[in-house]
C-alpha positions as CSV (number, residue, x, y, z in Angstrom):
1,M,-0.8,-9.7,-6.0
2,R,-4.9,-10.2,-6.2
3,R,-5.7,-6.6,-6.1
4,N,-8.8,-5.1,-7.6
5,L,-7.5,-2.6,-10.0
6,I,-10.6,-0.8,-12.0
7,L,-11.2,1.3,-14.6
8,I,-14.3,3.0,-14.1
9,Q,-17.0,3.5,-16.6
10,A,-19.8,5.6,-15.7
11,A,-22.9,7.0,-17.1
12,L,-23.7,10.8,-16.0
13,A,-26.9,11.2,-18.0
14,T,-29.0,11.2,-14.5
15,A,-28.8,11.5,-10.9
16,S,-29.0,7.8,-10.4
17,S,-25.9,7.1,-12.8
18,L,-24.0,4.0,-12.1
19,A,-20.2,3.2,-12.0
20,F,-19.2,0.1,-13.8
21,A,-15.5,-1.4,-13.3
22,Q,-13.4,-3.9,-14.5
23,T,-10.1,-5.2,-13.0
24,A,-6.8,-4.5,-14.9
25,P,-4.5,-7.1,-15.9
26,A,-2.4,-8.5,-13.1
27,P,1.3,-9.0,-13.8
28,P,1.7,-12.3,-15.3
29,A,4.8,-13.5,-13.0
30,A,2.7,-12.4,-9.7
31,P,1.6,-15.9,-8.1
32,G,-2.2,-16.2,-7.7
33,A,-2.8,-13.1,-10.2
34,T,-6.5,-12.8,-11.0
35,K,-7.9,-12.7,-14.9
36,T,-9.4,-9.5,-16.2
37,V,-13.2,-9.8,-15.3
38,P,-15.8,-7.2,-15.4
39,M,-16.9,-6.0,-11.9
40,S,-20.6,-5.8,-11.4
41,A,-22.2,-2.2,-11.1
42,N,-22.0,-0.4,-7.7
43,L,-25.7,-0.1,-7.0
44,E,-25.1,0.9,-3.3
45,H,-22.8,4.0,-3.7
46,P,-23.7,5.4,-7.2
47,L,-21.5,7.8,-8.7
48,M,-22.2,11.7,-8.2
49,P,-23.4,13.2,-11.2
50,I,-21.8,16.5,-12.8
51,G,-23.5,19.7,-11.2
52,T,-24.2,18.2,-8.0
53,D,-23.3,20.4,-4.9
54,A,-20.2,19.7,-2.8
55,P,-21.7,17.6,0.1
56,D,-20.8,18.7,3.7
57,F,-18.1,16.4,5.6
58,A,-16.7,16.6,9.1
59,L,-13.6,14.3,9.0
60,T,-10.4,14.0,11.3
61,G,-7.1,14.7,9.5
62,T,-3.7,13.8,10.3
63,D,-3.2,17.0,11.9
64,D,-5.8,15.6,14.5
65,K,-8.2,18.6,13.4
66,I,-11.8,18.1,12.0
67,H,-12.0,19.4,8.5
68,T,-15.5,20.7,7.1
69,L,-16.5,21.8,3.8
70,S,-16.8,25.0,4.9
71,E,-13.0,25.6,5.6
72,F,-12.6,25.7,1.7
73,S,-15.5,28.1,1.1
74,K,-13.1,31.1,-0.4
75,G,-11.4,29.3,-2.9
76,K,-12.3,29.5,-6.6
77,V,-11.9,26.0,-7.0
78,L,-12.0,23.0,-4.8
79,V,-10.5,19.8,-5.6
80,V,-11.4,16.9,-3.8
81,M,-8.8,13.8,-4.1
82,F,-9.6,10.2,-2.8
83,E,-6.4,8.6,-2.3
84,S,-5.2,5.6,0.0
85,V,-1.4,5.0,1.5
86,H,-1.7,1.2,0.6
87,C,-2.5,1.7,-3.3
88,P,0.6,1.5,-5.6
89,V,-1.5,3.7,-8.3
90,S,-2.1,6.1,-5.8
91,E,1.6,6.1,-4.6
92,N,2.5,6.8,-8.1
93,Y,0.3,9.8,-8.4
94,E,1.4,11.6,-5.2
95,G,4.0,13.5,-7.0
96,R,1.7,14.3,-9.8
97,M,-1.0,15.8,-7.1
98,R,1.7,17.8,-5.4
99,A,2.4,19.2,-8.6
100,L,-1.2,20.3,-8.9
101,Y,-1.2,22.1,-5.5
102,D,2.2,23.6,-5.9
103,T,0.8,25.3,-9.4
104,Y,-2.7,26.0,-8.1
105,H,-2.9,26.5,-4.6
106,G,-1.6,30.0,-4.9
107,K,-4.1,30.7,-7.5
108,G,-7.2,30.5,-5.6
109,V,-7.6,26.4,-5.8
110,E,-8.4,24.6,-2.5
111,F,-7.4,20.7,-2.0
112,I,-8.2,18.0,0.6
113,A,-7.6,14.2,0.3
114,I,-9.5,12.1,2.0
115,N,-8.9,8.2,1.9
116,P,-12.0,6.2,1.7
117,N,-10.8,2.7,2.8
118,N,-11.2,0.9,6.0
119,P,-8.1,-0.8,7.1
120,K,-10.2,-3.5,8.2
121,A,-11.4,-4.2,4.8
122,V,-7.7,-4.5,3.0
123,R,-6.4,-8.0,2.8
124,L,-2.7,-8.7,3.6
125,D,-2.0,-9.7,-0.1
126,E,-3.6,-6.2,-1.4
127,L,-0.3,-4.4,0.5
128,G,2.0,-5.8,-1.7
129,Y,3.3,-2.5,-2.8
130,T,3.4,-0.5,0.6
131,D,5.1,-0.1,3.7
132,L,1.7,0.9,5.7
133,T,-1.8,0.3,5.9
134,D,-4.7,2.6,5.4
135,A,-5.2,3.1,9.6
136,P,-5.4,6.8,10.6
137,D,-1.8,6.3,12.3
138,D,-0.3,5.0,9.2
139,M,-1.6,8.3,7.2
140,K,0.4,10.2,9.4
141,I,3.4,8.7,9.1
142,R,2.8,8.7,5.1
143,V,2.2,12.6,5.4
144,R,5.5,13.2,7.4
145,D,7.6,10.9,5.2
146,R,6.4,12.4,2.0
147,Q,5.7,15.8,3.2
148,I,2.3,16.3,2.0
149,P,1.1,19.8,2.5
150,W,-2.9,19.5,1.9
151,P,-5.2,18.2,4.5
152,Y,-5.3,14.5,4.3
153,V,-8.4,13.2,6.4
154,S,-10.0,9.6,7.1
155,D,-13.3,8.6,6.2
156,G,-12.6,4.8,6.7
157,Q,-14.5,4.6,9.9
158,T,-18.0,5.2,8.4
159,Q,-17.4,6.0,4.8
160,T,-20.4,8.2,4.7
161,T,-18.6,10.7,2.6
162,A,-17.2,8.4,-0.1
163,Q,-20.8,7.1,-0.4
164,K,-21.8,10.5,-1.0
165,F,-19.2,11.2,-3.7
166,G,-19.3,7.7,-4.9
167,A,-15.7,7.2,-4.9
168,V,-14.6,3.8,-6.4
169,A,-11.1,4.2,-6.9
170,T,-7.8,5.8,-5.2
171,P,-7.1,8.2,-6.9
172,H,-10.3,9.6,-7.7
173,V,-10.6,13.3,-8.3
174,F,-14.0,15.5,-8.0
175,I,-13.2,19.3,-8.9
176,F,-16.1,21.8,-8.0
177,D,-16.6,25.2,-9.3
178,Q,-16.8,28.4,-6.9
179,D,-20.5,27.8,-6.4
180,R,-19.1,24.3,-5.2
181,K,-20.7,22.5,-8.4
182,L,-19.2,19.3,-9.4
183,R,-17.6,20.0,-12.9
184,Y,-15.2,17.2,-13.5
185,E,-14.6,13.9,-11.8
186,G,-12.6,10.7,-12.9
187,R,-8.6,10.1,-13.3
188,I,-6.1,12.9,-13.3
189,D,-4.3,11.9,-16.4
190,D,-4.5,9.5,-18.8
191,N,-1.3,7.5,-18.2
192,Q,0.4,5.9,-14.9
193,N,3.6,6.2,-16.9
194,Q,4.3,9.8,-16.6
195,S,6.2,10.0,-19.3
196,L,3.5,8.7,-21.6
197,V,1.0,11.1,-20.5
198,K,-0.9,12.9,-23.2
199,V,-4.1,14.2,-21.8
200,H,-3.7,16.2,-18.2
201,D,-7.6,16.2,-17.1
202,A,-7.4,17.4,-13.8
203,N,-5.0,20.4,-14.9
204,D,-7.2,21.1,-17.5
205,A,-10.6,21.3,-15.5
206,I,-8.8,23.5,-13.2
207,E,-7.4,25.8,-15.9
208,A,-11.2,25.8,-17.2
209,L,-12.8,26.9,-14.3
210,L,-10.2,29.5,-13.2
211,S,-11.0,31.1,-16.6
212,G,-14.6,31.1,-16.3
213,G,-14.7,28.6,-18.9
214,T,-16.5,25.4,-19.2
215,V,-14.8,21.8,-18.9
216,A,-15.0,20.1,-22.2
217,V,-14.8,16.8,-20.8
218,P,-16.5,16.8,-17.1
219,H,-15.7,12.8,-16.8
220,R,-13.0,10.5,-17.4
221,P,-13.1,6.9,-16.2
222,A,-10.8,6.7,-13.0
223,F,-8.3,3.9,-12.6
224,G,-6.3,2.8,-9.8
225,C,-7.4,0.5,-6.4
226,S,-11.0,-0.2,-5.9
227,T,-12.6,1.7,-2.4
228,K,-12.2,-0.9,0.4
229,W,-15.9,-0.8,1.6
230,L,-17.0,-2.2,5.1
231,S,-18.6,-5.1,3.2
232,K,-15.2,-6.2,2.4
233,T,-14.3,-7.4,5.8
234,G,-15.6,-10.7,5.3
235,D,-12.7,-11.1,2.6
236,V,-10.1,-10.6,5.4
237,D,-11.7,-12.7,7.6
238,R,-11.0,-15.7,5.2
239,E,-8.0,-14.6,4.0
240,M,-6.7,-14.8,8.1
241,A,-8.7,-18.3,8.0
242,K,-6.5,-19.8,5.3
243,I,-3.5,-18.4,6.9
244,H,-4.4,-20.1,10.1
245,A,-4.7,-23.4,8.2
246,E,-1.3,-23.1,6.5
247,P,1.3,-26.0,7.6
248,V,4.1,-24.6,9.9
249,A,7.3,-26.4,10.1
250,L,10.6,-26.4,11.4
251,T,13.8,-27.8,9.8
252,P,17.4,-28.5,10.6
253,T,19.8,-26.5,8.5
254,S,23.4,-26.5,8.3
255,A,26.4,-23.9,7.7
256,A,26.5,-24.6,4.2
257,E,22.9,-23.4,3.8
258,M,23.6,-20.5,5.7
259,T,26.0,-19.4,3.1
260,A,23.9,-20.4,0.2
261,L,21.1,-18.3,1.8
262,R,23.6,-15.2,1.9
263,A,24.9,-15.3,-1.2
264,N,21.1,-15.3,-2.6
265,N,21.7,-16.6,-6.1
266,T,18.0,-16.0,-6.8
267,D,15.7,-13.4,-8.5
268,K,14.1,-12.7,-5.0
269,V,14.6,-9.9,-2.5
270,T,15.3,-12.3,0.5
271,V,15.0,-11.6,4.1
272,V,16.6,-13.9,6.7
273,H,15.8,-13.4,10.6
274,F,17.4,-15.1,13.3
275,W,15.7,-15.6,16.4
276,S,15.6,-17.3,19.9
277,T,13.2,-18.3,22.2
278,T,15.2,-16.6,25.1
279,V,15.1,-13.1,23.6
280,P,12.8,-10.7,25.4
281,N,9.6,-9.2,23.4
282,G,11.2,-11.3,20.4
283,E,7.7,-12.5,19.7
284,K,7.0,-8.9,18.5
285,D,9.2,-8.7,15.7
286,F,8.6,-12.3,14.5
287,A,4.9,-11.3,14.2
288,A,5.8,-8.0,12.2
289,L,7.9,-10.1,10.0
290,Q,5.4,-12.4,9.6
291,T,2.6,-10.0,8.4
292,T,5.6,-8.6,6.0
293,Y,5.9,-12.0,4.4
294,R,2.2,-11.9,3.9
295,M,2.1,-8.8,2.4
296,Y,5.0,-9.3,-0.1
297,R,5.0,-13.0,-0.6
298,G,3.2,-12.3,-4.0
299,R,5.9,-10.6,-5.1
300,A,9.6,-11.7,-6.0
301,Y,10.1,-12.1,-2.0
302,D,11.4,-14.9,0.2
303,F,11.7,-15.1,4.0
304,V,13.7,-17.3,6.2
305,T,13.6,-17.6,9.6
306,V,16.4,-19.4,11.5
307,N,15.9,-20.4,15.1
308,T,19.3,-20.5,17.1
309,D,18.6,-22.5,20.2
310,G,19.4,-25.9,18.8
311,S,17.9,-28.9,18.8
312,A,17.5,-29.2,22.5
313,K,14.8,-26.8,22.3
314,T,12.9,-28.0,19.1
315,T,9.9,-28.5,20.7
316,Q,9.8,-25.0,22.0
317,A,10.6,-23.3,19.1
318,T,8.0,-25.2,17.0
319,D,5.3,-24.5,19.7
320,F,6.5,-20.8,19.2
321,L,6.1,-21.0,15.4
322,H,2.8,-22.4,15.6
323,A,1.5,-19.8,18.0
324,Q,2.6,-17.3,15.2
325,Y,1.1,-19.0,12.4
326,A,4.6,-19.1,10.7
327,S,4.1,-20.8,7.7
328,S,7.2,-19.1,6.1
329,R,10.5,-21.2,5.6
330,N,11.7,-22.0,9.2
331,L,15.0,-23.4,9.7
332,Q,17.0,-24.2,12.9
333,L,20.7,-24.2,13.4
334,A,23.1,-25.9,15.5
335,A,25.0,-23.6,17.9
336,T,28.2,-25.0,16.8
337,D,27.2,-23.3,13.3
338,M,27.2,-20.1,14.7
339,K,30.8,-18.7,13.7
340,A,30.0,-19.7,10.1
341,V,26.8,-17.4,10.0
342,S,28.8,-14.7,11.7
343,D,31.4,-15.3,9.0
344,A,28.7,-15.3,6.2
345,F,27.0,-12.2,7.2
346,G,30.2,-10.4,8.5
347,T,29.1,-9.8,11.7
348,T,29.5,-11.5,15.5
349,L,26.5,-13.1,16.1
350,S,25.6,-15.0,19.5
351,A,23.2,-17.6,19.7
352,N,20.8,-15.5,21.9
353,E,20.0,-12.5,20.0
354,E,17.7,-11.1,17.0
355,F,19.6,-10.2,13.9
356,T,17.6,-9.7,10.5
357,A,19.4,-9.2,6.9
358,V,17.5,-8.0,3.6
359,I,19.5,-9.3,0.6
360,A,18.9,-8.4,-2.9
361,P,19.1,-10.6,-5.7
362,G,22.6,-11.7,-6.6
363,G,23.7,-11.4,-2.9
364,K,24.1,-7.6,-2.0
365,V,23.2,-6.9,1.5
366,V,21.4,-3.8,1.4
367,Y,20.1,-3.7,5.3
368,T,21.0,-5.7,8.5
369,H,20.2,-5.1,12.1
370,K,20.9,-6.5,15.4
371,G,18.1,-6.6,18.3
372,P,14.9,-5.0,18.3
373,L,13.4,-4.3,14.6
374,D,12.1,-0.9,13.1
375,V,9.8,-3.2,10.5
376,L,9.2,0.1,8.4
377,E,13.0,0.6,7.8
378,L,13.2,-3.1,6.7
379,R,10.0,-2.9,4.3
380,H,11.3,0.2,2.8
381,A,14.8,-1.8,2.0
382,V,12.8,-4.5,0.6
383,L,10.5,-2.1,-1.3
384,A,13.6,-0.3,-2.7
385,N,15.0,-3.5,-3.9
386,F,12.1,-4.9,-6.1
387,T,12.2,-4.9,-9.7
388,D,9.5,-2.3,-11.2
389,N,6.2,-3.9,-12.4
390,P,4.8,-2.8,-15.7
391,H,1.5,-2.7,-14.3
392,Y,2.7,0.0,-11.7
393,P,5.3,1.7,-13.3
394,G,7.1,4.3,-11.0
395,Q,7.4,2.1,-8.3
396,A,11.0,1.6,-8.2
397,E,11.5,5.2,-8.3
398,Y,9.1,5.8,-5.7
399,W,10.7,3.6,-3.0
400,A,14.1,4.7,-4.1
401,S,13.3,8.3,-3.5
402,R,12.0,7.2,0.2
403,T,15.3,5.6,1.3
404,K,17.6,8.6,0.3
């Protein structure tokens, strides 16, 4: 997964302090993984210095209400958390942010989360660890699914608030005292792996401010996924141009190959989608599955489409695949082999209906569905069956809890 994972190293001595970052090492097994290289200083959006007044904002939340700084004027402490929907590090810290909220919200500490990302600046290959994008409607789904109690607002349209803070990563926390002066910014704690945490930076900062003391270490480098500034939209356009240039093919298949697909004697989570050009509105599901393929194909993931129209409609089916830029593995099955498919997948399947299955490594079928698809349900089944990645510890547990 080509993701700009960063470790922020900021100098806070002057108001013009700059944030420096470098990418974290990508998983060795991930195709196309980038090496660890230093990122350039963010001259355009410098990090807010300690002692700065909390900047005003007026941002729309997932509750469709406008939230402003004045809404949080009564709290002894204000915690502003920059987080995102798509980032695996931000996902992994949702539980720890909830623990902070549960511990301190009743003690006069106010919380608000801001998503700084513009969804048009996030490439598909940066969505390999999520079911959703950073779009406002997707933020609503995440709040609902995870029962997030604090206001969660979007700054992605203009990013003016994120620029004022100099937020460089998700997660990235800024903690203000009763006078709304910045007293701590940076990471939440010192380790993604919660069992290995030794320094609870955000917790310690809140405790110090509640007791009237001084935060001992006012800055700790934040780590997570880089803020997706609007300037990155060109990267998205270039990614889509490459996708459109990928070869598309439709290959004849057999009952024996279907049986092998069902067995899935591989180390990949495999999605098999049976489709026909005669299915009404079938292109919507097909497009959603192609997007999912582009999101997850940097991981141990395989996606196979199986056209059931037969050779008489090869040209029509191939034209459909080209219109979808379907560079996945695309097979075409003869009508005479449909019974073998039904036997292999344990269902009665006709040639003119959609059928989708998610098969875990080793052949366990973890999801099946006939007809129009809920792509989020499918993505949850896929994510819950990926092997945990050492660079994003906690992901397996995060998605397993989602499916319960």
